[in-house]
Backbone and ligand atoms as CSV (ligand in chain L), in Angstrom:
chain,resi,resn,atom,element,x,y,z
A,1,MET,N,N,-34.203,-14.475,40.423
A,1,MET,CA,C,-34.037,-14.464,38.978
A,1,MET,C,C,-32.953,-13.476,38.557
A,2,THR,N,N,-32.983,-12.267,39.161
A,2,THR,CA,C,-31.995,-11.241,38.855
A,2,THR,C,C,-30.599,-11.679,39.278
A,3,ALA,N,N,-30.511,-12.467,40.348
A,3,ALA,CA,C,-29.210,-12.930,40.818
A,3,ALA,C,C,-28.557,-13.874,39.814
A,4,ILE,N,N,-29.322,-14.519,38.980
A,4,ILE,CA,C,-28.772,-15.423,37.959
A,4,ILE,C,C,-28.630,-14.715,36.617
A,5,LEU,N,N,-29.668,-13.956,36.237
A,5,LEU,CA,C,-29.673,-13.299,34.927
A,5,LEU,C,C,-28.617,-12.194,34.819
A,6,GLY,N,N,-28.385,-11.479,35.903
A,6,GLY,CA,C,-27.391,-10.391,35.892
A,6,GLY,C,C,-25.999,-10.883,35.545
A,7,PRO,N,N,-25.477,-11.891,36.266
A,7,PRO,CA,C,-24.143,-12.411,35.915
A,7,PRO,C,C,-24.085,-13.029,34.521
A,8,ILE,N,N,-25.164,-13.674,34.081
A,8,ILE,CA,C,-25.161,-14.279,32.739
A,8,ILE,C,C,-25.050,-13.200,31.669
A,9,ILE,N,N,-25.819,-12.133,31.830
A,9,ILE,CA,C,-25.752,-11.030,30.852
A,9,ILE,C,C,-24.368,-10.381,30.886
A,10,SER,N,N,-23.824,-10.183,32.093
A,10,SER,CA,C,-22.495,-9.570,32.203
A,10,SER,C,C,-21.426,-10.442,31.556
A,11,LEU,N,N,-21.476,-11.748,31.792
A,11,LEU,CA,C,-20.498,-12.648,31.179
A,11,LEU,C,C,-20.658,-12.699,29.659
A,12,THR,N,N,-21.893,-12.678,29.184
A,12,THR,CA,C,-22.128,-12.689,27.742
A,12,THR,C,C,-21.541,-11.444,27.091
A,13,ILE,N,N,-21.778,-10.299,27.696
A,13,ILE,CA,C,-21.230,-9.047,27.148
A,13,ILE,C,C,-19.703,-9.092,27.179
A,14,ALA,N,N,-19.110,-9.591,28.278
A,14,ALA,CA,C,-17.647,-9.673,28.366
A,14,ALA,C,C,-17.076,-10.595,27.297
A,15,ILE,N,N,-17.713,-11.728,27.069
A,15,ILE,CA,C,-17.238,-12.678,26.043
A,15,ILE,C,C,-17.368,-12.066,24.652
A,16,LEU,N,N,-18.472,-11.363,24.400
A,16,LEU,CA,C,-18.644,-10.708,23.099
A,16,LEU,C,C,-17.569,-9.641,22.872
A,17,LEU,N,N,-17.257,-8.858,23.917
A,17,LEU,CA,C,-16.217,-7.828,23.774
A,17,LEU,C,C,-14.851,-8.450,23.524
A,18,LEU,N,N,-14.530,-9.523,24.245
A,18,LEU,CA,C,-13.236,-10.183,24.037
A,18,LEU,C,C,-13.159,-10.794,22.638
A,19,GLY,N,N,-14.255,-11.378,22.185
A,19,GLY,CA,C,-14.270,-11.942,20.834
A,19,GLY,C,C,-14.121,-10.885,19.768
A,20,ARG,N,N,-14.778,-9.756,19.956
A,20,ARG,CA,C,-14.659,-8.666,18.978
A,20,ARG,C,C,-13.233,-8.126,18.963
A,21,ARG,N,N,-12.620,-7.999,20.123
A,21,ARG,CA,C,-11.243,-7.522,20.178
A,21,ARG,C,C,-10.311,-8.484,19.445
A,22,LYS,N,N,-10.485,-9.768,19.668
A,22,LYS,CA,C,-9.650,-10.766,18.990
A,22,LYS,C,C,-9.874,-10.711,17.480
A,23,TRP,N,N,-11.116,-10.552,17.049
A,23,TRP,CA,C,-11.420,-10.475,15.614
A,23,TRP,C,C,-10.768,-9.237,14.990
A,24,MET,N,N,-10.842,-8.102,15.686
A,24,MET,CA,C,-10.256,-6.874,15.141
A,24,MET,C,C,-8.730,-6.963,15.101
A,25,ARG,N,N,-8.116,-7.591,16.104
A,25,ARG,CA,C,-6.654,-7.748,16.095
A,25,ARG,C,C,-6.193,-8.666,14.976
A,26,ASN,N,N,-6.973,-9.687,14.673
A,26,ASN,CA,C,-6.601,-10.610,13.596
A,26,ASN,C,C,-6.655,-9.945,12.228
A,27,ARG,N,N,-7.389,-8.843,12.113
A,27,ARG,CA,C,-7.470,-8.132,10.835
A,27,ARG,C,C,-6.203,-7.344,10.549
A,28,ILE,N,N,-5.352,-7.102,11.536
A,28,ILE,CA,C,-4.126,-6.325,11.358
A,28,ILE,C,C,-3.031,-7.243,10.831
A,29,GLN,N,N,-2.745,-7.148,9.542
A,29,GLN,CA,C,-1.690,-7.939,8.929
A,29,GLN,C,C,-0.959,-7.026,7.945
A,30,PRO,N,N,0.068,-6.327,8.404
A,30,PRO,CA,C,0.711,-5.314,7.554
A,30,PRO,C,C,1.379,-5.879,6.307
A,31,ASN,N,N,1.739,-7.136,6.293
A,31,ASN,CA,C,2.442,-7.690,5.133
A,31,ASN,C,C,1.576,-8.657,4.334
A,32,CYS,N,N,0.264,-8.520,4.433
A,32,CYS,CA,C,-0.598,-9.493,3.754
A,32,CYS,C,C,-0.526,-9.349,2.236
A,33,ASP,N,N,-0.105,-8.203,1.706
A,33,ASP,CA,C,-0.025,-8.007,0.262
A,33,ASP,C,C,1.373,-8.226,-0.287
A,34,PHE,N,N,2.348,-8.609,0.551
A,34,PHE,CA,C,3.720,-8.772,0.102
A,34,PHE,C,C,3.782,-9.739,-1.072
A,35,PRO,N,N,4.518,-9.468,-2.148
A,35,PRO,CA,C,5.475,-8.384,-2.358
A,35,PRO,C,C,4.860,-7.136,-2.976
A,36,LEU,N,N,3.550,-7.046,-3.090
A,36,LEU,CA,C,2.940,-5.822,-3.601
A,36,LEU,C,C,3.057,-4.730,-2.552
A,37,ALA,N,N,2.835,-3.503,-3.000
A,37,ALA,CA,C,2.888,-2.382,-2.069
A,37,ALA,C,C,1.769,-2.527,-1.044
A,38,PRO,N,N,2.044,-2.214,0.205
A,38,PRO,CA,C,0.989,-2.330,1.210
A,38,PRO,C,C,-0.116,-1.311,0.952
A,39,LYS,N,N,-1.317,-1.695,1.269
A,39,LYS,CA,C,-2.461,-0.798,1.113
A,39,LYS,C,C,-2.926,-0.380,2.493
A,40,ARG,N,N,-3.057,0.923,2.660
A,40,ARG,CA,C,-3.535,1.407,3.943
A,40,ARG,C,C,-5.038,1.207,4.014
A,41,PRO,N,N,-5.539,0.791,5.159
A,41,PRO,CA,C,-6.985,0.661,5.298
A,41,PRO,C,C,-7.665,2.019,5.108
A,42,ALA,N,N,-8.899,1.971,4.642
A,42,ALA,CA,C,-9.641,3.203,4.442
A,42,ALA,C,C,-9.761,3.963,5.755
A,43,GLY,N,N,-9.510,5.248,5.684
A,43,GLY,CA,C,-9.623,6.079,6.869
A,43,GLY,C,C,-8.350,6.183,7.675
A,44,THR,N,N,-7.269,5.534,7.228
A,44,THR,CA,C,-6.005,5.632,7.953
A,44,THR,C,C,-5.452,7.045,7.810
A,45,PRO,N,N,-5.158,7.706,8.904
A,45,PRO,CA,C,-4.619,9.061,8.796
A,45,PRO,C,C,-3.177,9.046,8.306
A,46,LEU,N,N,-2.735,10.168,7.767
A,46,LEU,CA,C,-1.353,10.290,7.320
A,46,LEU,C,C,-0.430,10.295,8.529
A,47,ALA,N,N,0.808,9.848,8.316
A,47,ALA,CA,C,1.802,9.911,9.376
A,47,ALA,C,C,2.128,11.378,9.650
A,48,MET,N,N,2.343,11.700,10.908
A,48,MET,CA,C,2.637,13.077,11.283
A,48,MET,C,C,4.060,13.152,11.834
A,49,ILE,N,N,4.737,14.249,11.537
A,49,ILE,CA,C,6.083,14.462,12.066
A,49,ILE,C,C,6.163,15.903,12.543
A,50,ARG,N,N,6.914,16.108,13.644
A,50,ARG,CA,C,7.002,17.449,14.217
A,50,ARG,C,C,8.024,18.273,13.446
A,51,ASN,N,N,7.597,19.434,12.988
A,51,ASN,CA,C,8.493,20.357,12.304
A,51,ASN,C,C,9.388,21.000,13.355
A,52,ALA,N,N,10.705,20.877,13.173
A,52,ALA,CA,C,11.655,21.368,14.176
A,52,ALA,C,C,11.607,22.886,14.308
A,53,GLU,N,N,11.276,23.581,13.233
A,53,GLU,CA,C,11.273,25.049,13.275
A,53,GLU,C,C,10.014,25.611,13.923
A,54,THR,N,N,8.874,25.094,13.518
A,54,THR,CA,C,7.622,25.643,14.028
A,54,THR,C,C,7.100,24.897,15.245
A,55,GLY,N,N,7.548,23.639,15.428
A,55,GLY,CA,C,7.067,22.844,16.540
A,55,GLY,C,C,5.698,22.236,16.307
A,56,LEU,N,N,5.155,22.422,15.111
A,56,LEU,CA,C,3.832,21.888,14.800
A,56,LEU,C,C,3.954,20.553,14.082
A,57,LEU,N,N,2.914,19.758,14.218
A,57,LEU,CA,C,2.877,18.478,13.507
A,57,LEU,C,C,2.439,18.713,12.062
A,58,GLU,N,N,3.139,18.036,11.150
A,58,GLU,CA,C,2.811,18.154,9.731
A,58,GLU,C,C,2.663,16.764,9.143
A,59,ALA,N,N,1.743,16.639,8.218
A,59,ALA,CA,C,1.521,15.348,7.557
A,59,ALA,C,C,2.706,15.036,6.650
A,60,VAL,N,N,3.151,13.801,6.681
A,60,VAL,CA,C,4.280,13.370,5.861
A,60,VAL,C,C,3.731,12.797,4.565
A,61,PRO,N,N,4.079,13.401,3.431
A,61,PRO,CA,C,3.617,12.821,2.165
A,61,PRO,C,C,4.351,11.523,1.888
A,62,ARG,N,N,3.740,10.686,1.072
A,62,ARG,CA,C,4.363,9.401,0.719
A,62,ARG,C,C,4.941,9.510,-0.676
A,63,PRO,N,N,6.161,10.021,-0.797
A,63,PRO,CA,C,6.735,10.123,-2.136
A,63,PRO,C,C,7.220,8.769,-2.627
A,64,VAL,N,N,6.898,8.450,-3.831
A,64,VAL,CA,C,7.427,7.246,-4.467
A,64,VAL,C,C,8.263,7.753,-5.632
A,65,GLU,N,N,9.480,8.152,-5.302
A,65,GLU,CA,C,10.346,8.735,-6.312
A,65,GLU,C,C,11.118,7.636,-7.010
A,66,LEU,N,N,10.949,7.592,-8.295
A,66,LEU,CA,C,11.663,6.598,-9.075
A,66,LEU,C,C,13.057,7.103,-9.421
A,67,PHE,N,N,13.143,8.361,-9.789
A,67,PHE,CA,C,14.421,8.940,-10.164
A,67,PHE,C,C,14.778,10.039,-9.178
A,68,THR,N,N,16.004,10.057,-8.733
A,68,THR,CA,C,16.451,11.115,-7.848
A,68,THR,C,C,17.636,11.814,-8.489
A,69,GLU,N,N,17.826,13.060,-8.092
A,69,GLU,CA,C,18.945,13.825,-8.638
A,69,GLU,C,C,20.234,13.563,-7.876
A,70,ARG,N,N,20.107,12.887,-6.738
A,70,ARG,CA,C,21.275,12.715,-5.888
A,70,ARG,C,C,22.235,11.656,-6.389
A,71,ASN,N,N,21.748,10.653,-7.040
A,71,ASN,CA,C,22.664,9.620,-7.510
A,71,ASN,C,C,22.174,9.049,-8.827
A,72,ASP,N,N,22.971,8.174,-9.393
A,72,ASP,CA,C,22.649,7.584,-10.685
A,72,ASP,C,C,21.829,6.309,-10.565
A,73,TRP,N,N,21.628,5.835,-9.348
A,73,TRP,CA,C,20.909,4.585,-9.159
A,73,TRP,C,C,19.414,4.835,-9.149
A,74,ILE,N,N,18.689,3.846,-9.584
A,74,ILE,CA,C,17.236,3.918,-9.590
A,74,ILE,C,C,16.712,2.808,-8.700
A,75,GLY,N,N,15.921,3.184,-7.728
A,75,GLY,CA,C,15.261,2.182,-6.904
A,75,GLY,C,C,13.928,1.841,-7.536
A,76,PHE,N,N,13.799,0.635,-8.072
A,76,PHE,CA,C,12.568,0.241,-8.752
A,76,PHE,C,C,12.037,-1.027,-8.102
A,77,GLN,N,N,10.853,-0.954,-7.581
A,77,GLN,CA,C,10.231,-2.106,-6.948
A,77,GLN,C,C,9.072,-2.560,-7.831
A,78,ILE,N,N,9.168,-3.792,-8.295
A,78,ILE,CA,C,8.105,-4.342,-9.138
A,78,ILE,C,C,6.842,-4.464,-8.301
A,79,GLY,N,N,5.782,-3.912,-8.831
A,79,GLY,CA,C,4.517,-3.935,-8.109
A,79,GLY,C,C,4.266,-2.650,-7.343
A,80,VAL,N,N,5.334,-1.901,-7.063
A,80,VAL,CA,C,5.184,-0.638,-6.345
A,80,VAL,C,C,5.340,0.518,-7.326
A,81,ASN,N,N,6.431,0.514,-8.089
A,81,ASN,CA,C,6.707,1.578,-9.046
A,81,ASN,C,C,6.203,1.172,-10.424
A,82,LYS,N,N,5.962,2.163,-11.257
A,82,LYS,CA,C,5.607,1.918,-12.654
A,82,LYS,C,C,6.683,2.534,-13.528
A,83,LEU,N,N,6.937,1.904,-14.649
A,83,LEU,CA,C,7.882,2.484,-15.588
A,83,LEU,C,C,7.273,3.753,-16.164
A,84,PRO,N,N,8.104,4.762,-16.492
A,84,PRO,CA,C,7.561,5.976,-17.089
A,84,PRO,C,C,6.964,5.671,-18.460
A,85,ALA,N,N,6.075,6.528,-18.922
A,85,ALA,CA,C,5.347,6.276,-20.173
A,85,ALA,C,C,6.206,6.635,-21.375
A,86,VAL,N,N,7.377,6.016,-21.443
A,86,VAL,CA,C,8.239,6.161,-22.616
A,86,VAL,C,C,8.570,4.765,-23.122
A,87,CYS,N,N,8.809,4.692,-24.422
A,87,CYS,CA,C,9.103,3.407,-25.056
A,87,CYS,C,C,10.431,2.859,-24.513
A,88,CYS,N,N,10.457,1.592,-24.198
A,88,CYS,CA,C,11.667,0.983,-23.653
A,88,CYS,C,C,12.700,0.689,-24.732
A,89,CYS,N,N,12.369,0.898,-26.009
A,89,CYS,CA,C,13.331,0.682,-27.087
A,89,CYS,C,C,13.926,2.001,-27.565
A,90,CYS,N,N,13.080,2.961,-27.908
A,90,CYS,CA,C,13.569,4.192,-28.530
A,90,CYS,C,C,13.397,5.425,-27.642
A,91,VAL,N,N,12.834,5.298,-26.486
A,91,VAL,CA,C,12.654,6.364,-25.506
A,91,VAL,C,C,11.767,7.503,-26.044
A,92,GLU,N,N,10.944,7.196,-27.011
A,92,GLU,CA,C,9.910,8.158,-27.424
A,92,GLU,C,C,8.701,7.939,-26.522
A,93,SER,N,N,7.722,8.829,-26.613
A,93,SER,CA,C,6.554,8.651,-25.739
A,93,SER,C,C,5.801,7.381,-26.144
A,94,ALA,N,N,5.382,6.644,-25.152
A,94,ALA,CA,C,4.758,5.342,-25.384
A,94,ALA,C,C,3.283,5.507,-25.717
A,95,ASP,N,N,2.788,4.544,-26.468
A,95,ASP,CA,C,1.358,4.479,-26.768
A,95,ASP,C,C,0.721,3.550,-25.738
A,96,PRO,N,N,-0.287,4.016,-24.998
A,96,PRO,CA,C,-0.874,3.155,-23.961
A,96,PRO,C,C,-1.485,1.871,-24.505
A,97,ALA,N,N,-1.737,1.824,-25.814
A,97,ALA,CA,C,-2.334,0.615,-26.388
A,97,ALA,C,C,-1.290,-0.487,-26.592
A,98,PHE,N,N,-0.001,-0.125,-26.579
A,98,PHE,CA,C,1.041,-1.111,-26.833
A,98,PHE,C,C,1.920,-1.277,-25.598
A,99,PHE,N,N,1.938,-2.465,-25.091
A,99,PHE,CA,C,2.767,-2.757,-23.919
A,99,PHE,C,C,2.998,-4.256,-23.881
A,100,TYR,N,N,3.988,-4.652,-23.117
A,100,TYR,CA,C,4.257,-6.063,-22.881
A,100,TYR,C,C,4.111,-6.301,-21.389
A,101,LYS,N,N,3.327,-7.282,-21.037
A,101,LYS,CA,C,3.097,-7.558,-19.629
A,101,LYS,C,C,3.852,-8.823,-19.244
A,102,GLN,N,N,4.830,-8.664,-18.375
A,102,GLN,CA,C,5.625,-9.788,-17.896
A,102,GLN,C,C,5.096,-10.207,-16.533
A,103,TYR,N,N,4.568,-11.424,-16.455
A,103,TYR,CA,C,4.061,-11.913,-15.180
A,103,TYR,C,C,5.229,-12.391,-14.326
A,104,ILE,N,N,5.288,-11.910,-13.125
A,104,ILE,CA,C,6.368,-12.257,-12.203
A,104,ILE,C,C,5.909,-13.450,-11.345
A,105,ILE,N,N,4.892,-13.216,-10.561
A,105,ILE,CA,C,4.246,-14.273,-9.795
A,105,ILE,C,C,2.758,-13.981,-9.853
A,106,GLU,N,N,1.972,-14.835,-9.275
A,106,GLU,CA,C,0.524,-14.649,-9.306
A,106,GLU,C,C,0.155,-13.309,-8.670
A,107,GLY,N,N,-0.551,-12.488,-9.417
A,107,GLY,CA,C,-0.998,-11.196,-8.922
A,107,GLY,C,C,0.023,-10.093,-9.061
A,108,LEU,N,N,1.199,-10.386,-9.600
A,108,LEU,CA,C,2.247,-9.384,-9.729
A,108,LEU,C,C,2.830,-9.452,-11.130
A,109,SER,N,N,2.781,-8.318,-11.830
A,109,SER,CA,C,3.317,-8.278,-13.190
A,109,SER,C,C,4.003,-6.948,-13.423
A,110,LEU,N,N,4.834,-6.911,-14.439
A,110,LEU,CA,C,5.548,-5.702,-14.830
A,110,LEU,C,C,5.080,-5.324,-16.229
A,111,THR,N,N,4.582,-4.107,-16.373
A,111,THR,CA,C,4.101,-3.633,-17.665
A,111,THR,C,C,5.192,-2.802,-18.320
A,112,ILE,N,N,5.653,-3.245,-19.485
A,112,ILE,CA,C,6.739,-2.571,-20.200
A,112,ILE,C,C,6.119,-1.824,-21.375
A,113,PRO,N,N,6.198,-0.478,-21.354
A,113,PRO,CA,C,5.551,0.301,-22.413
A,113,PRO,C,C,6.381,0.350,-23.693
A,114,PHE,N,N,5.685,0.434,-24.834
A,114,PHE,CA,C,6.314,0.581,-26.137
A,114,PHE,C,C,5.581,1.655,-26.923
A,115,CYS,N,N,6.279,2.186,-27.924
A,115,CYS,CA,C,5.611,3.099,-28.836
A,115,CYS,C,C,4.978,2.265,-29.955
A,116,ARG,N,N,4.196,2.905,-30.803
A,116,ARG,CA,C,3.502,2.185,-31.872
A,116,ARG,C,C,4.496,1.556,-32.841
A,117,TYR,N,N,5.592,2.258,-33.128
A,117,TYR,CA,C,6.560,1.774,-34.110
A,117,TYR,C,C,7.307,0.544,-33.567
A,118,CYS,N,N,7.768,0.600,-32.331
A,118,CYS,CA,C,8.561,-0.494,-31.768
A,118,CYS,C,C,7.720,-1.703,-31.407
A,119,ALA,N,N,6.441,-1.488,-31.152
A,119,ALA,CA,C,5.587,-2.612,-30.761
A,119,ALA,C,C,5.481,-3.593,-31.909
L,1,ZN,ZN,ZN,9.857,2.889,-29.522
């Protein structure tokens, strides 16, 4: 009995492990949210980079800088960046109650803020 049951249990465990591995690999799809910003799975650690001066690993922050001082160009990605909370007509501070939502594609829109007067 053991000569038959032992291999059956071993094969069952091996098949279950291979199936679980295949299932976990299929969950890895880095571009599944494209063109929206990718979302890191819960518990994903920050990227680390070695500091040349100290030799220690440091966490790399994820800056999403809309405006830079280095040039006059603005890198704006719809769905990733948000417009600043200023009115797009008069550049006064925007009222969160007034905005125009432009739908780009399904699940992706651009919110354009306005002040109370311009709305
Ligand atoms: Zn305005």
